C-alpha positions in Angstrom: -6.4 13.8 3.7 -2.8 13.7 4.1 -0.8 11.6 6.4 3.1 11.8 7.1 6.0 9.6 7.1 8.8 10.8 9.6 11.8 9.8 7.3 15.0 11.6 8.0 15.7 14.3 5.3 19.6 14.0 5.5 21.3 14.0 2.1 23.6 11.5 0.6 27.1 12.7 -0.5 25.8 15.5 -3.0 22.9 16.0 -4.7 21.0 12.6 -6.1 19.7 14.0 -9.4 20.1 17.1 -11.7 18.2 19.9 -10.0 18.5 22.3 -12.8 17.1 22.2 -16.5 19.6 20.6 -19.5 21.3 23.0 -21.0 19.4 23.3 -24.2 20.9 22.8 -27.7 20.8 25.9 -29.6 20.9 24.2 -32.7 17.7 22.6 -32.0 15.3 24.3 -34.2 11.4 23.1 -34.9 10.1 22.7 -38.1 7.1 24.7 -39.4 5.1 21.3 -39.1 6.4 20.9 -35.5 5.5 24.7 -34.8 1.8 23.9 -35.8 1.7 20.4 -34.0 2.8 22.0 -31.0 1.2 25.2 -30.9 -0.9 24.5 -27.9 2.3 24.0 -26.2 3.6 27.3 -27.5 0.9 29.3 -26.5 1.7 28.4 -22.7 3.9 30.9 -21.1 5.4 28.1 -19.1 6.4 26.1 -22.2 6.7 28.3 -25.2 9.4 27.8 -27.8 12.4 27.1 -25.4 10.0 24.8 -23.5 9.3 22.9 -26.5 12.9 22.6 -27.4 13.7 21.2 -24.0 11.2 18.6 -24.5 12.5 17.9 -28.1 16.0 17.7 -26.6 15.1 15.0 -23.8 15.5 11.6 -23.7 12.9 9.4 -21.2 13.2 5.6 -20.9 9.7 3.8 -20.0 10.4 0.4 -18.4 7.4 -1.9 -19.0 5.0 -1.6 -21.9 1.7 -2.7 -20.2 -1.0 -0.8 -18.8 1.2 2.3 -17.4 3.6 2.3 -20.4 1.1 2.7 -22.8 -0.6 5.8 -21.6 2.8 7.2 -20.6 4.4 6.6 -24.4 1.4 7.9 -26.0 1.5 11.5 -24.2 4.9 12.0 -24.1 5.2 10.9 -28.0 2.5 13.4 -28.5 4.1 15.9 -26.3 7.2 16.0 -28.6 9.9 14.2 -26.4 13.0 13.7 -28.9 14.2 10.2 -27.7 11.8 7.6 -26.0 13.2 4.5 -25.1 10.8 1.4 -24.8 11.7 -1.8 -22.5 9.8 -4.7 -22.7 10.1 -8.2 -23.9 6.6 -9.7 -23.8 3.7 -10.2 -27.0 0.3 -8.8 -27.1 -2.3 -11.0 -25.5 -6.0 -10.4 -25.8 -6.0 -10.0 -22.4 -4.0 -6.9 -22.6 -6.5 -4.9 -24.8 -8.9 -4.0 -21.7 -6.5 -1.5 -20.6 -3.4 -1.5 -23.0 -5.0 1.2 -25.4 -1.6 1.2 -27.6 -2.6 -2.1 -29.1 -5.3 -3.8 -31.1 -6.6 -7.1 -32.1 -4.2 -7.1 -35.4 -1.2 -7.2 -32.8 -2.3 -10.2 -31.0 0.7 -12.3 -30.4 3.2 -9.6 -31.9 5.8 -8.1 -30.0 5.0 -5.5 -27.8 7.7 -3.2 -28.6 7.2 -3.6 -32.3 3.5 -2.8 -32.2 4.1 0.2 -29.6 6.5 1.8 -32.3 4.3 1.6 -35.3 1.7 3.3 -33.3 3.8 5.6 -31.8 5.5 6.6 -35.2 2.4 7.1 -36.7 1.5 9.7 -33.7 4.4 11.5 -34.0 7.4 10.6 -36.5 9.6 13.6 -35.2 10.1 11.4 -32.3 13.2 8.6 -32.1 12.0 5.4 -30.5 14.7 2.9 -29.2 13.5 -0.3 -28.6 15.2 -2.5 -25.9 13.4 -5.8 -26.6 14.6 -7.6 -23.5 13.9 -8.2 -19.8 15.9 -5.3 -17.7 18.3 -7.1 -15.7 21.2 -6.2 -13.1 23.6 -7.1 -16.2 22.1 -4.5 -18.5 20.0 -2.2 -16.8 23.1 0.4 -16.1 24.0 0.3 -20.0 20.4 1.2 -20.9 19.3 3.8 -18.6 22.7 5.8 -18.4 21.7 7.5 -22.0 18.6 8.7 -20.8 17.6 11.8 -18.6 14.6 10.4 -16.9 13.4 7.0 -16.0 9.4 6.3 -15.9 8.8 2.9 -13.8 6.1 1.4 -15.4 6.7 -2.0 -14.1 4.3 -4.5 -12.8 6.3 -6.3 -9.8 8.4 -5.9 -6.9 11.8 -7.1 -8.3 11.7 -5.0 -11.3 10.9 -1.6 -9.2 13.8 -2.3 -7.0 16.0 -2.8 -9.9 14.9 0.4 -11.5 15.3 2.4 -8.0 18.8 1.0 -7.4 20.0 1.5 -10.8 18.4 5.0 -11.0 20.3 5.9 -7.7 23.7 4.7 -8.9 23.3 6.5 -12.2 21.5 9.7 -10.5 18.7 9.8 -12.5 15.2 10.5 -11.8 12.7 7.9 -11.3 9.0 8.7 -11.9 7.2 5.8 -10.2 3.6 4.5 -10.8 1.8 1.3 -9.5 -1.6 0.1 -9.9 -3.7 -2.7 -8.2 -7.6 -3.5 -8.6 -8.9 -0.1 -8.2 -6.2 1.6 -6.6 -3.1 3.6 -8.0 0.1 5.3 -6.6 2.6 7.6 -7.9 5.8 9.9 -6.8 9.0 11.1 -8.0 12.1 9.2 -6.3 15.6 10.0 -6.4 15.3 13.8 -7.4 16.3 17.0 -5.9 17.8 15.3 -2.8 14.5 13.7 -2.4 13.9 10.1 -1.0 14.2 6.9 -3.4 11.7 4.0 -3.7 13.6 2.0 -0.9 13.2 5.4 1.7 9.7 4.2 1.6 9.6 0.3 1.0 13.1 -1.0 2.4 12.0 -4.6 2.1 9.4 -6.0 -0.5 6.3 -7.8 0.8 6.6 -11.7 1.2 6.2 -13.0 -2.5 2.8 -15.1 -1.3 1.2 -12.1 -0.3 1.7 -10.0 -3.7 -1.0 -11.8 -6.0 -0.3 -10.5 -10.1 -2.6 -8.6 -11.9 -4.0 -11.4 -13.8 -4.8 -12.8 -10.4 -6.3 -10.0 -8.7 -7.6 -8.0 -11.6 -7.2 -4.2 -12.5 -10.0 -1.7 -13.7 -9.1 -0.9 -17.1 -9.2 2.8 -17.1 -6.9 2.9 -13.9 -3.2 2.4 -15.6 -4.7 5.3 -17.9 -5.2 7.7 -14.9 -2.0 6.8 -13.2 0.2 6.9 -16.5 -1.3 10.0 -17.9 0.0 11.4 -14.3 3.4 10.0 -14.8 3.7 11.4 -18.0 2.4 15.0 -16.6 5.5 14.7 -13.9 8.1 13.7 -16.6 7.2 16.8 -18.7 7.5 18.7 -15.3 10.8 17.8 -14.6 12.0 18.3 -18.4 10.7 22.1 -18.1 11.5 22.7 -14.6 7.9 23.8 -13.8 5.3 23.2 -11.0 5.1 21.4 -7.8 6.8 18.1 -8.7 5.5 14.8 -6.8 8.9 14.9 -4.9 8.6 14.1 -0.9 5.2 13.3 -1.9 3.2 10.1 -2.6 0.1 10.3 -4.1 -2.8 7.6 -3.6 -5.9 7.1 -6.0 -9.1 5.2 -5.2 -11.1 5.0 -8.3 -14.0 3.5 -6.3 -14.5 6.6 -4.2 -12.6 8.8 -6.7 -10.5 10.2 -3.7 -7.1 11.3 -3.9 -4.8 11.1 -0.8 -1.2 12.4 -0.3 1.5 11.0 1.8 4.5 13.2 3.0 7.6 11.4 2.5 11.2 12.2 3.3 14.6 10.8 2.7 16.0 8.3 5.1 19.5 8.9 6.2 19.8 5.0 7.0 18.6 4.0 3.5 21.0 1.4 2.4 21.1 3.0 -1.2 20.6 6.6 -1.2 21.4 7.1 2.5 24.6 8.6 4.0 26.5 5.3 4.2 25.2 3.2 1.6 25.5 -0.7 1.9 24.4 -1.3 -1.8 27.0 -0.1 -4.2 26.0 -2.0 -7.2 23.1 -4.0 -8.5 22.1 -7.4 -6.9 19.8 -10.5 -7.4 16.7 -8.8 -7.3 14.5 -12.0 -7.6 16.4 -13.4 -4.7 16.1 -10.1 -2.8 12.1 -10.2 -3.0 11.9 -13.6 -1.9 11.3 -15.6 -5.1 14.0 -17.8 -5.2 14.0 -18.2 -1.6 13.9 -22.1 -0.7 10.6 -21.6 1.4 9.1 -20.3 -1.7 9.8 -23.3 -4.1 7.3 -26.0 -5.0 9.3 -28.7 -2.9 6.8 -29.7 0.0 4.1 -30.5 -2.4 2.9 -32.1 -5.8 1.6 -31.1 -8.8 -1.2 -32.5 -10.7 -2.5 -31.7 -14.4 -5.9 -31.2 -15.5 -5.9 -34.5 -17.4 -4.8 -36.3 -14.3 -7.5 -34.7 -12.5 -10.0 -35.5 -15.1 -8.7 -39.1 -15.3 -9.6 -39.2 -11.5 -13.1 -38.1 -11.9 -13.7 -40.8 -14.7 -12.5 -43.6 -12.5 -14.7 -42.2 -9.6 -11.6 -41.5 -7.5 -12.8 -38.1 -6.2 -10.2 -36.3 -4.2 -11.0 -33.2 -2.2 -10.7 -30.2 -4.9 -10.0 -26.9 -3.3 -11.3 -24.0 -5.2 -9.8 -20.7 -3.8 -10.6 -18.1 -6.2 -13.2 -15.4 -5.3 -16.8 -15.7 -5.3 -17.3 -13.5 -8.4 -14.9 -15.8 -10.4 -17.1 -19.0 -9.0 -20.2 -16.8 -10.6 -18.4 -16.9 -14.1 -16.6 -20.3 -14.2 -16.5 -23.4 -12.0 -15.5 -27.1 -12.0 -18.2 -29.5 -10.6 -17.4 -31.5 -7.5 -15.4 -28.8 -6.2 -15.2 -27.1 -2.6 -15.0 -23.5 -2.7 -13.2 -21.6 0.0 -12.0 -18.1 -1.1 -8.2 -17.6 -0.6 -8.5 -15.5 2.3 -10.8 -17.2 4.2 -8.9 -20.5 3.9 -6.5 -20.0 7.1 -9.7 -19.5 9.4 -11.6 -22.4 7.8 -9.0 -24.9 7.6 -10.6 -27.2 10.1 -13.2 -27.9 7.4 -10.4 -29.8 5.5 -9.8 -33.6 6.0 -6.0 -34.1 6.4 -6.2 -37.7 5.8 -7.5 -37.2 2.2 -6.0 -35.8 -0.9 -6.3 -32.4 -1.5 -6.3 -30.6 -4.9 -6.1 -26.8 -4.8 -7.2 -24.7 -8.1 -7.4 -21.3 -8.6 -7.4 -19.1 -12.1 -3.9 -19.9 -13.4 -2.0 -21.7 -10.7 -0.2 -19.1 -8.7 -2.7 -18.6 -5.5 -3.4 -22.2 -5.4 0.5 -22.7 -4.9 0.4 -20.2 -2.0 -2.7 -22.1 -0.2 -0.8 -25.7 -0.9 2.3 -24.2 1.2 -0.2 -23.0 3.9 -1.8 -26.5 4.2 1.7 -28.0 4.1 2.8 -25.6 6.8 -0.5 -27.0 8.8 0.6 -30.7 8.5 -1.4 -31.6 5.5 0.6 -34.4 3.7 -1.4 -35.4 0.5 -1.4 -31.7 -1.2 -1.3 -31.0 -5.0 -1.5 -27.9 -7.0 -3.6 -27.9 -10.2 -1.3 -26.8 -12.9 -2.7 -24.1 -14.9 -5.8 -23.9 -12.7 -9.3 -23.5 -14.2 -7.9 -21.7 -17.4 -6.2 -24.9 -18.3 -9.2 -27.0 -17.5 -11.3 -25.0 -20.1 -8.7 -25.4 -22.8 -7.9 -29.0 -22.4 -10.7 -30.6 -20.9 -13.9 -28.4 -20.9 -14.1 -25.8 -23.6 -17.9 -24.9 -22.2 -15.9 -23.3 -19.0 -15.5 -19.7 -19.9 -12.0 -18.0 -19.7 -12.0 -15.1 -18.2 
């Protein structure tokens, strides 16, 4: 089933991104080993020798080497993209291995980029891998992105998505966007062939308290593989100038129902960065724009308590109300005795079950969801509220190792 979003399709001053294939370097020959390696591509009339040379001559930047960046980089490297840039600053954590298939247990606590480059060079030594081991920011994004033909947005947070979008618009680069959440995935191509940009669809970000992270909400391990390979597919189609691209289209995938639905989207003439009269002409502070640095989001109205301090209260018989706001299935995996369980989404409707005159300590898995519930309670005139620092993970690590870490 397809739905449409009626966005005005007027363009900015001229085309947003290059709409014709790049001029091929005539001296870009393939070696005998490359001819054998890419033989299945060469057999496709839509690719052939000239197409494979275009792939070899292309430069693609992948921003984020997590769940999406892993399959994107693997398949673009395997396809023979000549220059692949990787942006990330994180290290490999054991929790990554459920979905980030570039890495193994031997890479635990090692640089993601160094680990990825080792695997990719082993897969295809004919490609060049540029490692940008840093956090993409307003200060460095334009300098990094300008040297690439295509940008693949494999990020996992809203400040990064708006940053990538705006940098691509300012530099006239196509943005192959993908995102995942729990069992749902999305993909589109922004800022290409006079199509919309990310802001045409999402002019403003959601409130930060309404956007739980992947670690808090979870994600099905195979989902980034599905969406990431679709992103790689669209990047190759741009390089080869073939097929129907995901321009003016927004694909939604539901892994539970195995359904693909497509939204039709068009360019917004009033878009603040790619519209006819843009008000954004340079990169901005994206954390502030997404509300992460707003005063009402800071932990200034409620306290914080460590797991050691809470344990001391228990030992001394001083039992506060400890509110566990995790989901039912999480409590089935791990729980702390003497706690009251109300799932986060139910707290607002069950707030009368809590005593405003008693100290309330809120816990979740890591401290992020509980942070939001503390603010909710403060806004509803609860005066003695504290967030359990580090959540049940910290409790397991520092107080009771028999409680599983999930």
